[in-house]
C-alpha positions in Angstrom: -258.7 228.4 65.2 -255.5 229.5 64.5 -255.0 232.0 62.0 -251.7 232.4 61.3 -248.8 229.1 62.0 -246.3 229.7 64.9 -250.3 230.0 67.1 -250.8 225.9 68.5 -248.6 224.7 71.0 -250.8 221.7 72.0 -248.8 218.9 72.9 -250.0 216.6 69.9 -251.2 216.3 67.0 -248.8 220.1 66.4 -248.9 222.5 63.5 -248.4 221.2 60.6 -246.0 224.2 58.1 -247.2 225.1 55.0 -244.5 223.5 52.8 -245.6 220.0 54.6 -248.7 219.8 54.0 -248.5 221.4 50.0 -247.1 218.0 50.3 -250.4 216.0 50.7 -251.6 216.8 47.7 -249.4 215.0 45.4 -250.8 213.2 42.9 -250.9 208.9 44.0 -248.6 206.3 43.0 -249.0 202.6 42.7 -248.4 201.1 46.7 -246.7 198.2 45.2 -244.8 200.1 42.1 -240.5 201.0 41.7 -242.0 205.4 42.6 -242.9 203.7 46.2 -239.9 201.8 46.8 -238.2 204.6 46.0 -240.4 206.1 48.3 -239.7 204.8 51.1 -236.0 204.0 50.2 -235.1 207.2 50.3 -236.5 208.0 53.4 -234.9 204.9 55.2 -231.1 206.7 55.6 -232.2 209.4 57.4 -235.2 207.8 59.7 -232.1 206.1 61.1 -230.6 209.2 62.0 -233.7 210.1 63.6 -233.9 206.8 65.5 -229.6 206.7 66.2 -230.0 203.2 64.0 -228.1 201.0 61.8 -231.9 199.2 62.1 -234.3 200.0 59.8 -237.3 201.7 61.1 -240.0 200.4 60.3 -243.8 202.7 59.6 -247.1 201.4 59.5 -249.6 204.0 58.9 -252.0 204.0 62.3 -251.9 205.3 65.1 -248.3 205.1 67.8 -251.5 202.6 70.0 -250.9 200.8 67.3 -247.2 200.4 67.4 -248.0 199.9 71.3 -250.0 196.9 70.8 -246.7 195.7 68.1 -244.4 195.7 70.8 -246.9 194.0 73.2 -247.4 191.5 70.6 -244.1 190.6 69.5 -241.6 191.3 72.2 -243.5 189.8 75.3 -243.8 186.6 76.4 -245.3 186.3 79.0 -244.9 189.5 82.0 -244.1 193.1 82.0 -243.1 195.3 84.0 -244.7 198.6 82.8 -243.5 201.8 84.6 -246.2 204.6 85.0 -245.8 208.0 86.2 -248.7 209.2 84.1 -251.4 208.8 81.4 -249.5 207.2 79.2 -247.1 204.6 80.6 -251.3 202.7 82.6 -252.2 202.4 78.4 -249.0 200.6 77.4 -249.5 198.5 80.4 -253.8 198.0 79.9 -253.2 197.7 76.8 -250.8 194.6 77.7 -253.4 192.9 79.4 -256.2 194.0 77.1 -253.6 191.3 74.5 -253.7 188.4 77.6 -249.9 189.7 79.6 -249.6 189.1 83.1 -248.7 192.6 84.0 -246.3 194.2 86.9 -246.9 197.5 87.5 -244.2 199.9 88.8 -245.8 204.3 89.7 -245.3 206.8 90.2 -246.6 210.3 91.3 -247.5 212.3 88.5 -244.9 214.9 87.7 -241.7 212.5 88.8 -240.4 208.8 87.3 -239.3 205.7 88.2 -235.4 206.6 88.8 -233.1 203.0 88.5 -232.8 202.0 91.7 -236.9 202.0 91.7 -236.7 199.4 88.1 -232.9 197.6 89.5 -235.8 196.4 92.7 -238.8 195.5 90.8 -237.0 193.2 88.6 -235.3 191.6 91.5 -237.8 191.3 92.9 -240.7 190.2 89.5 -240.1 187.5 86.9 -240.7 189.4 83.8 -239.6 189.1 80.3 -240.2 193.0 79.5 -240.3 196.2 80.4 -242.7 198.7 79.2 -241.2 202.8 79.5 -242.8 206.2 78.3 -239.7 207.9 78.1 -241.4 211.7 77.3 -244.7 210.8 79.8 -247.5 213.4 77.7 -249.4 214.1 80.7 -247.6 215.3 82.8 -244.7 217.0 80.8 -241.8 214.6 82.5 -239.1 213.1 81.4 -237.2 209.5 82.0 -234.4 209.3 82.4 -234.4 206.4 79.3 -230.1 205.5 79.5 -230.0 205.1 82.7 -232.8 203.0 82.8 -231.8 200.6 79.7 -228.5 200.3 81.4 -230.9 198.8 84.6 -232.5 196.6 82.1 -229.8 194.9 81.2 -228.2 193.5 83.5 -230.6 190.9 82.9 -230.1 188.8 80.5 -233.1 188.4 78.2 -235.6 191.2 79.6 -236.3 193.6 76.1 -237.2 197.1 76.7 -240.7 198.3 74.9 -240.2 202.2 74.9 -242.8 204.1 74.5 -241.1 208.1 72.5 -243.8 209.0 70.6 -243.0 213.1 73.0 -239.5 212.8 72.9 -238.1 211.3 69.7 -237.9 213.8 66.8 -237.0 216.4 70.3 -234.2 215.4 72.2 -232.1 212.5 72.0 -233.0 209.1 71.7 -229.8 207.1 70.7 -231.0 203.7 70.0 -228.7 202.2 68.9 -225.9 203.5 72.0 -228.3 203.0 74.8 -229.4 199.4 73.3 -233.4 200.5 73.2 -235.5 197.3 71.8 -238.3 198.5 70.7 -238.8 202.7 70.3 -242.2 204.0 69.4 -243.4 207.9 68.0 -246.1 209.3 66.3 -246.2 211.5 63.5 -247.7 214.2 64.8 -245.5 215.2 68.5 -242.2 216.8 67.0 -242.0 215.8 63.0 -245.0 218.2 63.7 -247.0 216.4 60.6 -250.8 215.5 60.0 -252.0 212.8 63.1 -252.2 208.7 61.1 -248.0 207.5 61.0 -246.4 205.5 63.7 -242.9 204.4 63.8 -240.6 202.7 65.0 -236.9 200.7 65.4 -236.2 197.5 67.1 -233.5 195.7 67.5 -232.1 192.0 66.1 -232.5 190.1 68.9 -236.0 192.5 69.5 -236.8 190.4 65.9 -235.5 187.2 67.0 -238.3 187.8 70.4 -240.8 188.1 67.9 -240.2 185.6 65.5 -241.2 183.6 69.1 -244.5 184.8 70.0 -247.0 183.0 68.6 -250.2 184.9 68.0 -248.3 187.8 67.1 -251.7 189.8 65.1 -251.9 189.8 61.1 -252.1 193.5 61.4 -248.3 194.4 63.8 -247.0 192.3 63.0 -242.8 193.3 63.6 -241.8 189.8 61.9 -244.3 191.3 59.0 -243.0 194.6 59.0 -239.3 194.5 59.0 -239.3 191.8 56.1 -242.1 194.2 54.1 -238.4 196.9 55.3 -235.9 194.8 53.7 -237.9 195.7 51.0 -239.0 198.7 50.6 -242.7 198.0 50.9 -245.4 199.0 52.8 -247.1 196.0 53.9 -250.4 196.9 53.2 -252.2 199.7 51.6 -250.6 202.9 53.3 -252.0 206.0 53.6 -249.6 207.8 50.9 -250.1 211.8 51.4 -248.3 211.0 55.1 -245.9 209.1 52.8 -245.5 212.2 50.9 -244.8 214.5 54.3 -243.3 212.6 55.6 -240.7 212.8 52.9 -240.6 216.4 53.1 -240.1 216.5 56.9 -236.9 214.7 56.8 -236.0 216.5 54.2 -237.1 219.8 56.0 -235.0 218.4 58.9 -231.5 217.7 57.2 -231.8 221.3 55.5 -232.0 222.3 59.5 -229.3 221.3 59.7 -229.8 217.9 61.1 -231.6 216.2 64.1 -228.9 217.8 66.4 -230.7 221.1 65.7 -233.4 220.2 66.1 -232.8 219.1 69.3 -231.1 222.0 70.3 -233.9 224.1 69.3 -236.1 222.2 71.3 -234.0 222.6 74.9 -233.9 227.1 73.5 -237.6 226.5 74.1 -237.8 224.7 77.7 -235.2 227.5 78.7 -237.4 229.4 77.4 -240.1 228.0 79.4 -237.9 227.2 82.1 -236.4 231.5 82.4 -239.6 232.6 82.3 -241.4 230.0 85.3 -238.8 231.5 86.7 -238.9 235.7 86.1 -242.3 235.5 86.5 -243.8 232.1 87.9 -244.2 232.9 91.6 -246.3 236.3 90.7 -248.9 233.9 88.4 -248.9 231.6 90.7 -247.4 229.2 88.0 -244.4 225.9 89.1 -243.7 222.4 87.3 -244.8 220.0 87.8 -241.5 217.9 86.9 -238.4 218.1 89.2 -236.0 220.6 86.9 -233.6 218.2 85.9 -236.3 215.5 85.1 -239.0 218.0 82.0 -240.0 217.0 78.6 -237.8 219.1 76.6 -241.3 219.0 74.6 -244.0 219.6 76.7 -244.2 222.2 79.7 -246.6 220.8 82.8 -247.7 223.8 84.4 -249.0 224.0 88.1 -251.5 226.9 88.4 -252.6 228.3 91.9 -254.5 231.4 92.9 -258.3 229.4 92.0 -256.7 229.4 89.2 -258.6 226.9 86.1 -256.7 224.7 83.1 -259.9 224.7 81.5 -260.7 228.0 81.1 -257.1 230.0 80.5 -257.4 227.3 77.3 -260.0 228.9 76.3 -259.8 232.3 76.9 -256.8 232.2 74.7 -258.6 230.6 72.1 -260.4 233.2 72.2 -257.5 235.0 71.0 -256.1 232.7 68.6 -253.6 230.6 70.3 -253.7 227.3 71.7 -252.3 225.2 74.3 -253.7 222.3 76.8 -255.2 221.8 80.2 -254.0 219.3 81.8 -254.5 215.7 81.4 -257.2 213.6 83.6 -256.7 214.4 86.6 -254.8 217.2 86.4 -257.3 218.7 83.7 -257.7 221.6 85.6 -254.8 221.8 88.1 -252.4 221.8 86.0 -252.3 223.1 81.8 -249.3 222.5 79.5 -247.4 224.1 77.1 -246.4 222.1 73.5 -243.3 223.5 72.4 -242.6 221.0 69.5 -242.1 220.0 65.8 -241.7 223.8 63.9 -242.0 226.1 66.4 -239.5 228.7 67.5 -238.2 230.4 70.4 -239.6 234.1 69.3 -242.9 232.2 68.8 -243.0 230.5 71.8 -242.1 234.4 73.3 -245.3 235.6 71.3 -247.4 233.1 73.8 -245.6 233.4 76.7 -247.0 237.2 76.9 -250.7 236.4 76.0 -250.5 233.7 78.9 -248.9 236.8 81.0 -251.5 238.7 79.7 -254.1 236.1 80.6 -252.5 234.8 83.9 -252.4 238.6 85.7 
């Protein structure tokens, strides 16, 4: 258990600022009353800025995984191509299969990313009506070239692009409208630095039109119902009101920081801080990045361990000193560590963590 803010560097859930935590204690309001309409209406413009869209983002009081299912149920008619570069790409594909869709996978090794020429080749060989991809793969720290992949998808008529931006949204550029992304989802507990329990998404008009033609979209996760509710600044069902208060407060804090671009810049500075540390000290410590330099997420660094080091043991040793990082995910649990430099952390706090980590490994 950490003792002060700035020592909790998991790649999700992220540390929540005391000002945001305080918002959770506000009194309840009627979820169909004027106060709710004003709350959701007041967040519309900041959310549009966050997603870089002119459309109306939708909010669900559920995990981001639920909105992955929404993307499938509302965006895939029959067959989907799932790009898999780690555990969460696999999750997207598994959800599509669980929803009864035919799934074709294009998989690369952990730490690598699907490249545009690979995607083009796969689409030419596969008759699909949607593509799923993870922008920032939390399990490996690899960052997909989303803008270029989107350009390839749009070379093929009537193929929807469904994007998991869980650890990229609010931490690095995600241009929903400019890149013509059909459905972009995220969760509250990553770079937004909120408590877990909210899913947020933006969608294109053609995604909404596609959804209207897809039968059996389900009830709770029907994109059409969410879009209709958002138009009237209403929730679809009884929401977790306290989490909406926290979101409202955090959106105000992002504006006060200088807007979403300032938040991106801070995250890039944290990535650069880890990168310089690995360049300077990595060889002597037996550390190296798993992804290549131009494919590293701005929000989570996945570092390979050498010299018989064990990721779980390093994590536990740091935890004993009230510092929290993550070991590797899945098959990478023992051979890597992951530093979640996202949310409301600063470069100075990250530098303190790296000092302690260096002492622990050395």
